[in-house]
N, C-alpha and C positions, 0 to 999 in steps of 0.2 A: 474425494469426488462427490460423496453424498451431499455435503452442504451446497455444492454448486448445482447439483440436480434439483435441490429444493428451491433454488432461486430461479430456475429456468422459466417456469410459468410467468414470473414477474418480468424476467428479461425479454420474453417474447412479446410483451406489451410495451417495451421500451422503443426508442426511436431506431436503434441500430443493434438488434439482437443477433441477427444471423452471423455476422463475422465472428462474434464471440463463440457461438456454438460450433461453427465450422472449424475454427482453430482448435477448440478443445477436442473435437471429435477426431482430429488428426494427431493428437499427442501420442496415442498408442492404440494397439489393437484392442485392449481391454476397454479403454475409454470410449472408443467408437461403438463397441457393442453395448456398453453401459448406457450411453446416450440413446442408442437406437432402441434399447429395451424399454425405455421410459415412454410409454404410449402417449402420455399427455404432452411431452416435449415434441415428439414427432408430429402429432396431430396439430399442435400449435404452429410448428414450423411450416407444415404443408399449407396451413391457412394463410400464411404470408404470401403464397403464390397468387392470391386473389387481390393483393394490394393494388391501388391505383398509382402508387409512387414507384417510378422506374428504379430508383436506387434500392428500394426495399425488394423489388422483384429480382434485381440482379443479385443482391446478397443472398436472398432465399434460394435462388437457383444454384448459386455457387456452393452453398452449404449442402444442397442435395447431391451435388457432384462429390463433395468431400465425404459425405455419408456413404456414397456408393463404392467406396474402396473395400467394403466387406460384403459378402453375400447376405449375411443376416440383416444388415442395415438396408440393403436393397429390397429385401422382402418386406421390411417394415414400412418403408416409404411407399412401396407398391400397395401395401395393405390399406393405406389411407388415401388411395387414388391419386398419388403424386403424378403418375404418368398421364392420366387423363387431364389433369390441371395444366401440366406442362404443354401438352399438345394444344389444348384450348387457348392458352395464353399466347403461344407462338403464332397461332392462326390469326390472332387479333393484333399483335404488336408488329408483325412482319411488315416492313415499310413498302413492300411492293417489289415487283420483279426488277425494277430499275436498280435495286441495290445489289443484285447478283451480278458478279463479274467473273471473267476468266483472268487468271493471273499467271504470268510466267516470270520466274526468277531471273533468267538470263537471256532468253530469246522467246520467240513466239511459235516454236515448233509444237506440233500437237501433243507429243508425248510428255512435254514439260508443263502443260497447262493444268491449273487447278481452279476449282470453284471457290470464290471468296465472297464475303459480304461487306460492302462498303459502309463505313461509318455507322455500324449497327452492332455493337458489342452485345447488347441485350438479346437480340435475335439469335446470335451465334451461340450464346450461353444456353439459351432454352433449347436450341436445336441439338447441341452437344449432350445436354442432360437427357433429352428425349431419346436419343439414340442409345445411350448407356442403359436406360431402363427398358427400352424395347428389347434389347439383347438379353435382359435378365428376366423377362416375363413370358407368360404364355400369350402368344400373339392373339389367340382366339378371345382372350379376356378384354381386349380393347373394343369399345363400342364401334360397331360397323360404320356409323355415320361419321364418327371422329376420324377413324383410320382412313376412310375414303377421302375426306377433305384434306387430311394431312398428305396423303399420297398424291392428290391432285396438285397441291402446291409444289411438291418436290418434282413432279413431272414437268410442271410449267417452268420451274427454275432450270431444269435440264434442257428444255427446248430453247429457253431464252439464251443460255450461255453457248448453245451450239451455233448461234447466229454468227456468220463470218464477220459482221461489222463489229461485234463485241470483241472478237479476237484481236482485231486491229486496234481497238481502243484500250486494251488491257493495261499497257504501260502508262498511258495517260491517266488512267484512273488512280494509279498509285501516286502520281504527282499531285493530283488535286485533293486527295484526302486519304485517310488511313484505310487500308484494306486488310481485313482479318484473314490471314492465309497461312498455309504451311506447305513448304516445298523443299524440305531439306534433302529429299531423295535426289533431286537434280544436282544439288551441291556435292553430296557424297559421291554420287556416280562419277561426276566430272573430276572430283578431287582424286579419285582412284584411277580412272581410266582415261581422263581427258574428255574433250568436248565431242569427239568423233564417235558416232554409233558403231563404226567398224571396229574400234578398239575393244569395246565391251563384248561385241559379238566374237571377235577373234579370241579374246580371253576365255570365254565360256566354251568355245568350240575346240580350242587347241591346248589350253593350259589348265583349266579347272580339273583338279584331282589327277592331273597327268604329268605336269612339268612345272618347274619354277618359272617365275615371271617377274621381270624387273621393269618398273616404270620410273625412269629417271626424271627428276624435276627439270632437267635441261631439255627433255623432249616434250614437255608439256607447255601449255599456254602460260606465259609468265604472269598474265593478268588473272589467272584462275584463282578462285576463292580458296583460301587455305582452310581446310576443314577443321584443323586443330587450333586455329587462331584464338578462339574463345578460351580453350583450355590453357594455352600458353600464357595468355594475358592474366588468367586467374592465379597463376603461380607467383606473379610479381617477382620474377627472378632478377637478381642484381649481378649475375655473372659468376657468383661463387657457389660451388656445389653444396657446402654445408647449409647455406640458406635455402637452397632448392629442396634438400632433404627435409629440413625443418618445416618448410611451407607445405609439403605434401603429407608428412607423417603426423604432425602434432594433433590433428583433430579426428583421426580415423578411428572407427570402431570395427569390430569383427563382422565379417560378412559370411554367414554360414551357407555352404553349398546346398542347393535344393535338388532333390532326386529328380531324375529325368522323367519318371512316370508319375510325378506328383501333379495332379490336376485340380486340387482343392487347396487354395492358399490358407484357408482356415485350419486345415489339418497341420500344415507345415508350421504356421505361426504358433499354433498351440504347443507344438513340440519344442520350439526354441524361444518361447516368450520370456522365460526366466533368464535367458542369456543375451537377449537383444540389448545392444548398447554397451556390451562389455568390451574391454580393450582388444586390439588386434592380437591374433594368435600366431605364434611361429609355426612355420610349415603350411598352415592353412592360408594365412593372409600375407605373410612376409618371410623372406629368406635373405641371408647374407652368405654368398657362396662364391668360391673360386675353384678353378681347375688347375692342379699342379702340372707344370710342364713335363716333368720327368715321369711321374707315376700315372698321369692322365686320369687321376681320381679327383672327385669333388671333395672340397673341404668346407666346413661351415664355421663361420666366425663364432657363432653362439653354440659352442660344442656341448654345453650342458643341455641346451634345448634339443640338440640333435642326437643325444645319446640313446634315446629310445627307452630309457629306464622308466619314465613316467607315462602312464596312460591318460593322465589328466591333461586338459588343454594348457598349453604353455603361453600364458598371457604376457604380453609385452608391457613393461613398465615405462615410465617417462625416462628413467636412466637408460633403459635399453634403446629407446629411440635416439638418445644422444650418442650412444655407442655406435650407431650406424655410420655416423660421420667418421669415426676412427676406423671402422671396418673398411670403409671406402678408401681411406688413406693407405691401408695395408693391402690393397689390391682386390678387395672383395666386391662383387656385384651385389647391389641391393635390388631385390626383385619383389615387386608388390603386385598382388592379385586383386582383381575386383574393382577396377576404376569405374566400371559402369554403375556401381552402387554409390559412388562418391561424388561424381561430377555429372551434372545434367547434360553438359555439352558432349561428353564422351558417351553417355547413355543414348543420346539422340543419334549419334553416329552408329553405335552398335546396333540399335534397334532398326535403323534404316538398312544396314548391311544384312541383318537377319532377314528382313523382308525381301531384299534383292536376291537372296539365295534360297528363299523359301524354307527357312529354319526357325525354330522357336526363339533362339536367343544367340547373342554373340558376346563373348567375354573380352575384357580389355585388361591387359597386364602392363606393368611398367618395369623397365630394366635400366639401371644406372651403373655403368661400368667405368672404372678409372682407366687411365692410359696404360698400355702395355699389359693387358690382363685379359683373361678368359673366365667367364662366369660358369655357365653350365657345361658339363662334359658333352661330348658328341652323343646325340640322342635323336629319336624321332618321336613325333607327337601323334596322338589319336584324333587330332583335329587339324583342319587347315588353318593357316596363319597368314595374315598380312602384317609384315614388319614395317613400321612407320618410323623413319628416322627423324626425330624432333630436333635434337641438337647433336653436334659432333659428328663422328664417323665410325664405321665398323666394317671389318672384313668378314665376309661370310663364305663358308665352304659347304656346299650341299652335295651329298653323295647319292648314287643310284639306290633305289629302294631294295631291301633284301628280299622282298616278295611282291608278286603282282597283286596279291590280296591287300586291299586297304585295311588298316586296323579298325576294329570296332571301337566306338567310344567306350572308355573305361576298361579297355583291354589292359592286361598286366604287361606293360612294355619294359623290356630289359635293355634299355638304351646303352648301358655301360658295356654290354657284351657285343656291341656291333663291331665287326671287323671292317674298318674303313680303308684298310691298306689295299684291298683288292677291288674295291668298288670304283666305278667311274665317278668323277667329281666335276663340279663347276664352281667357279669363284665369282663372287659379287662384292664390289666395294660400295657401301652405302654412304652417301653424304646427306647433309641436312636437306629434308624435303623429299628424299627418295622413298620408294615403296617397293617391297619385295614380297612376292607371294611364294609360300612353301606349302606344297600339298601334304596332307597327312601321310605318314609312312615313309617320308624322305628323311634319312639321317642328316643332321646338320650341326655345325658348331660355328661360333663367332668369337672374334677377339679384337681388341683395340691395339693400336701401335703407340709407341712413345712419341713419335713425330710423324706428321703427315706432310707430304711434299707440297700439297696445294695450300697449305697454311691453315687448314681447319684444325680445331682443337683435337687433342689425342683421345679425349674421353668420349663416351657415347651415352646418349639418353634416347631410348627408343620405346615405343609402345607396340604391343602385339594385339591385333584384333583376331580373336580365335573363333572360327566358325565350327561349332560342334554339331556334327550330324548325328542326331540321337536315333536310337534303334527303330522307332516307328517310321522314320523318314529316310532311311536307306531303302533301296529297292527291295531288299529282302523283307524289311518291315512292311512295306506296301503290299508285298505278296501275301504275307501273313494276314494283314488287315483285309485284303480282298477275299481271302478264304473265309475269314470270320464273317464278313458281311454276307457272302454267298450262303454260308451255313445258316445264318440267322433267318434268311428268307425262304428256307426250305420247309415245305409243309410236313414232310416226314423227317423225324430226327435222324441225323447221321453223325452223332457226336463222336463215336469211336473212330469212324473212318476219317473225320476231319482232324481229330487229334493226331492220328498217325500221319496224316499228310502234312500237318504242321512240323512234325519231326523230320519228315523227308525234305521239306523246304529248308530247314536248318542245316541238314547234311549238305545239300547242294550249295548253300551259301558259304560253306567252309572251303569250297573248291572253285566256284565260279566267281571271278572278280566283279562281274556285272551286278551281282546281288549286294555287293558292298558299296556300290556307288550311291551318291546322294540323289534322291528324287527331287527334281527341280520344277515340278508341275505347279507349285504354289508361288513361284517367283513373281514379284511385282516390280514396278518402277523401271522396267526395261523398255526401250523403244519398240514399237510394234514390229518392225522388220526383224529385230533380234528375237523377240518373244515367239513370233510365228514359226520361225525355223526351229527354235528350241522345243516348242510344244510338239511339233511333228516328230522330232527326234525322241522325245520322252514317250510318245505313244508307241513308236517302234520298239523302244526298250521294253516297255510293259509286255508286249506280245512276244518278244524274244524270251522273256523270263517265263511266261506261261507255257511256251513251247518246251523250255528246259524242264519245267516241272512235269510236263506230260511225258517226256522221253527219259528223264533221268531218275524219277522217283521209283524206288524199288522196295517192296514190302519186307524182304529178308534183311536188307540193310537197316531199315527202321527198327525191326525187332532187335537186331544186334546192337544198335546204338542205345536203345532203351536199357537193355540188359547191362551193358558196360557202364552206363550212367548209374544204375542202381548199385552195382558192385563198388563204384567209387563214391557212393553216397552223394551223387550229384543230381541235379534236376535237368532232365533233357529238355524241359520247356523254359529254362532260365532265360534264354535269349528273347522270349516273348512274354516275360513277366509283366511288362507294361500292358499287354493285351488282356491278361487275366485280371489285372487291376482295373482295367477299363470295364470289364464285364461284371466285376464284383466290387464296386466302389464302396459299398457299405461294410465290407468285411475288413478286419484288421490283417496286417501282414502275417501275424502268427497263425491266424485261422487259415490264411492262404497257404502257408507252408505245410500245415498239418493236413488239410484236406487234399492238397496237391500230392503229397507224399503217398497217402492212401490210394489216390486215384491212379498214380503211376504203377504201383505194385499190382493193383487190381487189374489194370489194363494188360500188363505183361502176362499175368497169370491166365486171364481169359484168352489172350492170343495164343498161348501155348496149348490150352485145352481145346480151343476151337479155331485152329490155324486156318483151315480152308474157308470157314465162314468169315473170319476177319479179313483175310486176304481179298476175298470177293468184295467185301464192303469197302475196303481201301481202294481197290481198282475202280469200283463204281463211282466213289466220291471223286477220285482223281479225274476220271473221264468226264463226268458231268461238270465239275468245276472248270476244267480247262476249256470245255466247249461253251459254257454258258456265261462265264465271267466277262464283264464289260469294262472298258477303260474308264468309264464314267465313275467307277468306284473311287477314283482319286479325289472326287469332290468330297466324299465323306471323310477321306483321309485329311483333307484340308480343314475340315471342321475339328478334327482331333488336334491338328496343328494350332488352330486358333485357341483352343482350350489351354494348351500348353503355353502359348504366347501370353494369354491373359494372366495366367498364374505367375509367370516370370515378371511381367510388368507390374502387377500388384505388389510383388515382393520388392522390386527395385524402387517403386514409389515410396514404400515404407522406409527403406534404407536411407533415402534422401532426407527424411525427417530426422534421422539420427546423425547426420553429418553437417558440418558447417559449410562445406563446399557446395553451395547450391547455385 
């Protein structure tokens, strides 16, 4: 990399330097930082934003966007006034308000309209780069005159596109010229729920986290856009399963899971940088498994991998990839995790679904099952799932949940111990194009038949879109976050009382199902009529939880819980580890564990010695918090959500660079 760095000053004086630098900065995490660390290179790049040649401006702007995939590079370009130059250039190149249009992918209803820029890729690029850097900087550092002029233009655009005449002309604009736009939310929503607003409202009100839901392709609009069309086309499938496996597996690399409380992509990438690009790993990325009919136990085709003798990652070789075809012939289901890291079309769907349900991310897995076979044993998941039948067919049995409490994400689920014989059950037969929603905590199993009466093939190829409700975004997590925000705003320190109340909220969460539900205040892309009703329901839930905290939090139960946790060498604050990480981002996890251990024992000792004093502090904090907390605290929780989303998206974007399936 050093010889290339030495050439960069010369390259920056050439006719087309920016694409070279941009491509090189995306090669790896280290390369990005190495380029950004070279001040002469960054300064030369930013100077290109003053060029009078539109192609040079576009290239320079795009490389600023490429650089901005890491926090360090963002700081470097901000250091050399990139944001000021971007805003200045945008104000001068924007072709006028007549370029701004409203666009609707399928109709002209208000909830599906987006703002687009007609025939002006350069303005769109500069606007996108400006937004990225505004989100990365201190807003106060932007010159007032520049920010006021920029905001003035944005307001004028907003007024312009609000004109009813522009709404009527949106479709015509696309026929006359290119319109730079993005409206996948409409496509995904209709692909899942159909074109009717009532369907999505009915789903959220009556099925979400409550009951299975089947959306048959036969009941949907036959002209509806197939949301998986681009993915299916990329497979180039000729109808033979071995070729399908080969097409999917041959270029994959390992996709390491990222911790739910990780909010800094640099920390995570630094941990895994020596392993990025390695072959897929058995159990982490891929499995070949079947359930024996007699024993009802799972068997793995790669038994050496599943033996558990080795603690090292079990990397898949090219020969192992070829063996997957034989495993399929012998009745094994090939399961592949992490398609959102491999295919941009799948990532776009997953990201849109995450936005629709107000969560940081959605995972996508693939299951290929031969005829007359069952892959996974009856189990339940710690996340909600949309089963999307791509090819073939499959019979699903979903059982009543063993508990009213929804499982936490990352709970230790003992699915093999489920007694399904006494549980109520529902049967669903999925054909190509059907969608099945399974809430978290509902036991389920699925199998294929050797012959299907309607003539569809006996095998099954389906995707699962997994909506993972992470701890900060359950209602229990929102309650903890609200207490944290309230405590931060107190003039007098009430740390001990707040810590005890955190434990009390954790205790209540283990018994009241409402605390386990997903908070949906951050949902987007829903029709207004659906969102308004949802928002009011979420507000009611928030105050129900606060009332529960007021009436159900008991000091002696808190002390007993802390004492039991210490005896078991457990952390009574483990459920809100994400909150402590948020408060102490600069500390390492080992420092967190050490300090927290001392704090817990210290707190219990002090409570025992000064019981009356601490009980009074606890009751005072509980009373004041429950009386003073406001629903608007969910706005701050949405900021935390956005941090988590940004981290996931940065990681996914980097994984795309390591895969051939772009």
